[in-house]
Every structure is written in C-alpha cells, then in structure tokens.
LOROGU-362668 format. One line per 4 residues: for each residue x, y, z negated of C-alpha. Coordinates in Angstrom, 2 decimals, always signed. Example, Ala and Ser with C-alpha at 12.3 -4.5 7.8 and 13.67 -1.06 7.14 Angstrom:
<sedrens>
+12.30:-4.50:-7.80 | +13.67:-1.06:-7.14;
</sedrens>
This chain:
<sedrens>
+113.64:-109.54:+170.31 | +116.26:-108.45:+167.67 | +119.53:-110.06:+166.66 | +121.62:-109.49:+163.52;
+122.34:-105.92:+162.77 | +120.28:-104.62:+165.64 | +118.17:-101.44:+165.36 | +115.26:-100.74:+167.61;
+113.70:-97.25:+167.76 | +110.51:-96.17:+169.49 | +108.88:-92.91:+169.89 | +105.91:-91.77:+171.72;
+103.28:-88.92:+171.64 | +99.49:-89.84:+170.93 | +96.43:-88.07:+170.68 | +96.12:-86.53:+166.96;
+92.30:-87.60:+166.76 | +92.97:-91.43:+167.74 | +93.10:-94.39:+165.61 | +96.08:-96.92:+166.55;
+96.86:-100.52:+165.68 | +100.47:-101.51:+164.90 | +101.50:-105.25:+164.63 | +104.92:-106.59:+163.96;
+105.40:-110.50:+164.70 | +107.92:-112.90:+163.81 | +107.98:-116.14:+165.77 | +109.83:-118.33:+162.84;
+106.97:-117.41:+160.39 | +109.11:-115.78:+157.73 | +109.24:-112.14:+158.41 | +112.46:-110.22:+158.87;
+113.32:-110.16:+155.11 | +114.71:-111.80:+152.83 | +115.52:-115.61:+153.49 | +118.01:-115.00:+156.48;
+118.77:-111.26:+155.96 | +117.53:-107.97:+154.96 | +115.61:-106.59:+157.88 | +112.89:-104.17:+157.32;
+110.68:-101.90:+159.53 | +109.05:-98.31:+159.13 | +106.22:-96.62:+160.92 | +106.09:-92.90:+161.06;
+102.89:-90.82:+162.18 | +102.79:-87.02:+162.23 | +106.05:-86.55:+160.05 | +105.06:-88.89:+157.54;
+105.88:-92.47:+156.72 | +102.61:-94.57:+156.87 | +103.73:-98.02:+157.00 | +106.86:-100.02:+156.23;
+107.87:-103.74:+155.03 | +109.79:-106.50:+156.05 | +108.41:-109.61:+154.14 | +105.42:-111.34:+155.85;
+104.61:-114.53:+157.49 | +104.00:-114.71:+161.42 | +102.75:-111.26:+161.62 | +101.69:-108.07:+159.68;
+99.31:-105.12:+160.85 | +98.20:-101.56:+160.05 | +95.76:-98.96:+161.15 | +97.58:-95.77:+161.78;
+95.73:-92.45:+162.49 | +93.47:-89.84:+161.02 | +90.13:-91.59:+161.93 | +90.86:-95.21:+160.95;
+89.34:-97.59:+158.41 | +90.66:-97.12:+154.89 | +92.15:-100.78:+154.67 | +94.69:-102.47:+157.09;
+93.39:-105.35:+159.15 | +94.24:-109.08:+158.43 | +96.50:-109.97:+161.24 | +96.05:-113.38:+163.01;
+98.33:-115.93:+161.07 | +99.19:-119.47:+161.80 | +98.51:-120.14:+158.27 | +94.64:-119.94:+159.18;
+95.22:-123.38:+160.67 | +95.91:-125.02:+157.18 | +93.15:-126.33:+154.83 | +91.82:-123.64:+152.42;
+91.84:-124.90:+148.76 | +90.68:-125.87:+146.59 | +88.52:-128.79:+146.84 | +89.57:-131.97:+144.85;
+91.33:-133.51:+147.72 | +93.45:-130.41:+148.16 | +94.36:-130.39:+144.63 | +95.64:-134.09:+145.40;
+97.51:-133.11:+148.30 | +99.16:-130.37:+146.37 | +100.40:-132.87:+143.69 | +101.73:-135.39:+146.19;
+103.77:-132.50:+147.96 | +105.00:-131.83:+144.53 | +106.01:-135.29:+144.05 | +107.60:-135.84:+147.35;
+109.84:-132.82:+146.80 | +110.95:-134.23:+143.41 | +111.94:-137.37:+145.27 | +113.92:-135.58:+147.84;
+115.68:-133.85:+144.95 | +116.53:-137.13:+143.30 | +117.65:-138.88:+146.65 | +120.03:-135.93:+147.60;
+121.84:-135.09:+144.23 | +119.64:-132.31:+143.32 | +121.60:-131.59:+140.20 | +124.48:-130.72:+142.22;
+122.95:-128.63:+144.83 | +124.63:-125.15:+145.32 | +121.10:-123.54:+144.27 | +118.60:-125.52:+142.68;
+116.70:-122.86:+140.92 | +113.50:-124.01:+139.48 | +113.71:-127.40:+141.03 | +111.82:-130.10:+138.98;
+111.08:-127.74:+136.15 | +107.68:-129.01:+134.78 | +106.69:-125.46:+133.91 | +107.41:-124.03:+137.41;
+105.20:-124.08:+140.39 | +107.02:-126.01:+143.10 | +106.38:-123.00:+145.42 | +108.48:-120.84:+143.40;
+111.36:-123.37:+143.75 | +114.51:-122.09:+145.65 | +114.03:-122.78:+149.47 | +110.44:-123.80:+149.14;
+107.72:-121.72:+150.90 | +104.01:-122.26:+150.68 | +100.88:-121.17:+152.12 | +97.72:-121.54:+149.86;
+100.08:-123.82:+147.70 | +100.47:-126.15:+150.52 | +104.50:-126.67:+151.29 | +104.96:-125.18:+154.85;
+108.58:-124.54:+154.87 | +111.77:-125.92:+153.24 | +115.04:-124.14:+153.71 | +117.85:-126.37:+152.20;
+120.49:-125.94:+154.78 | +124.07:-125.83:+153.56 | +122.90:-126.34:+150.01 | +125.14:-129.11:+149.13;
+122.69:-132.00:+149.35 | +124.40:-135.53:+149.39 | +122.18:-138.57:+149.96 | +119.57:-139.91:+152.43;
+115.93:-138.50:+153.41 | +113.50:-140.18:+151.58 | +110.76:-141.83:+153.62 | +108.05:-139.85:+151.64;
+108.93:-136.77:+153.27 | +106.41:-137.59:+155.94 | +103.56:-136.76:+153.26 | +104.56:-133.14:+153.82;
+102.02:-132.83:+156.81 | +101.52:-129.00:+156.29 | +105.13:-128.41:+156.82 | +106.11:-126.22:+159.71;
+109.91:-125.51:+159.09 | +112.42:-127.98:+157.65 | +116.09:-127.00:+157.37 | +118.42:-129.59:+156.20;
+121.63:-128.78:+158.47 | +125.02:-128.66:+157.23 | +124.64:-131.23:+154.39 | +126.00:-134.57:+153.71;
+122.86:-136.48:+154.71 | +123.47:-140.00:+155.35 | +121.49:-143.00:+156.49 | +118.93:-143.08:+159.36;
+116.10:-140.62:+160.14 | +112.95:-141.95:+158.49 | +110.21:-142.83:+161.20 | +107.86:-141.28:+158.83;
+108.75:-137.90:+159.89 | +106.46:-138.51:+162.84 | +103.49:-137.90:+160.27 | +104.44:-134.08:+160.16;
+101.84:-133.17:+162.62 | +102.32:-129.39:+162.06 | +106.02:-129.32:+162.12 | +107.39:-126.49:+164.60;
+111.11:-126.49:+163.71 | +113.36:-129.37:+162.60 | +117.17:-128.53:+162.02 | +119.41:-131.47:+160.75;
+122.67:-130.82:+162.81 | +125.98:-130.98:+161.19 | +125.08:-133.76:+158.87 | +126.03:-137.66:+158.69;
+123.11:-139.08:+160.08 | +123.46:-142.15:+162.25 | +121.16:-144.47:+163.86 | +118.44:-143.62:+166.71;
+116.02:-140.83:+166.83 | +112.57:-142.71:+165.93 | +110.13:-143.06:+168.64 | +107.42:-141.96:+166.09;
+108.82:-138.44:+166.55 | +107.09:-138.30:+169.66 | +104.06:-137.82:+167.51 | +104.96:-134.30:+166.50;
+102.89:-132.38:+169.07 | +103.56:-128.84:+167.46 | +107.15:-129.42:+167.40 | +109.12:-126.74:+169.59;
+112.59:-126.61:+167.97 | +114.82:-129.78:+167.33 | +118.24:-129.56:+166.20 | +120.27:-132.82:+165.80;
+123.53:-132.00:+167.37 | +126.91:-133.01:+165.67 | +125.60:-136.07:+164.09 | +126.38:-139.69:+164.42;
+122.97:-140.37:+166.49 | +122.85:-142.42:+169.45;
</sedrens>
C-alpha cells in the first residue's frame, strides 16, 4: 500500500535461466497515473529496464526473464465482467449512456464547470470527455469532483449500470439523492461528500451489491 510521494523499492536475486511473472495491482481501477497523480513503476532485470508504466486499470502484468514467452500476459481485470461489444443492444446502451451524461452536464451548469473539455461536442466520443473513463465504450468512471458543478443529480444517472466509480464531491450539488442510483448494480465507490445534498438516503441504494466505499459526509442528509 503506497501513499502520496511514497517510493517502494525491492531487490532480489533469482536464477538467471528462470521466467518470472510481475503483476502490479490498483484497487481503485485507475492505475497509478494520471488522474490523481503522476505515479509510475519500473522493473529491472540483469541490469536493464524490462518493464515500466503507470497508466493501467486494475492490474498490469509482464513476463520477465530469458526463457519467457515473447508477449506479456493479459492480467485479470474487472473489465471482464462488462459486456463485450458490439451487439445491437450494446450500441443502444452506449447511446443511452451518452445521453445521460449530457443530461448531467445540463442539470449541473456544465457550461460553467472548471473543466468541461470535450463535453457535449457532437464530434467527440463521450469516452474522451474530461472526467469520463470507459471500458469497451461503456462508462465505468465519472471523476467530476471539485469541478464547479452547480445543480441537482438527474434521475437518469441510474441508466449508467456499468459505472464503478462516481466522484461528485466538493460541488454545489443540491436537492435529494435520486432513488434511481440503486440501479447502479456495478458501482464500487460513490463519493458525494461536501455538497449540499439534503433529504434521506434512498432505501433503493441497498440494491447496490457491489458497493464497497460510500462517502456522504458533510451534507444535509438525515
């Protein structure tokens, strides 16, 4: 477990004729660069750098050694749980998710956000919009924390059933929490602290079976 500005170094002696398997994992699913910092890793073997990186999802793996396969393995990833495009019904889901993002933009004063690069541009893939991350073109992460959002959460956000990480903290989010959030069956983290939300937490949120991290502190909820 590493924190801000931590550096971890490990050295070991291994047989020269072996093949070794290196895996780096990140429990948040956004690697160690670049959404929340500039982390990186580097692997050296026999005096040479053989692997490096920082931008990955939940994990990244490499074979290391003289007697290894030519290509690195595909590390297990939670993205495997998502539907694989593109069937006609998947195209429909992608379009609905894009429409939902536009409604969120309009409901929270998107034109005045601190950073709205790419948003609602008809020529821009919504997966390239600032703060939006996708797997197989399905929206899996919305990072809109401290971005000047001002308004209420539209009920349509429940359509984002592939969403795993939703950051809305430190914005002027008013009104109540939509009960439709309970439709987000794959949500793992929901951060809405330091907003102006009021009312009660909907009972429907108990349907979020994948939810592990919930942050609602410093609001007007009761």
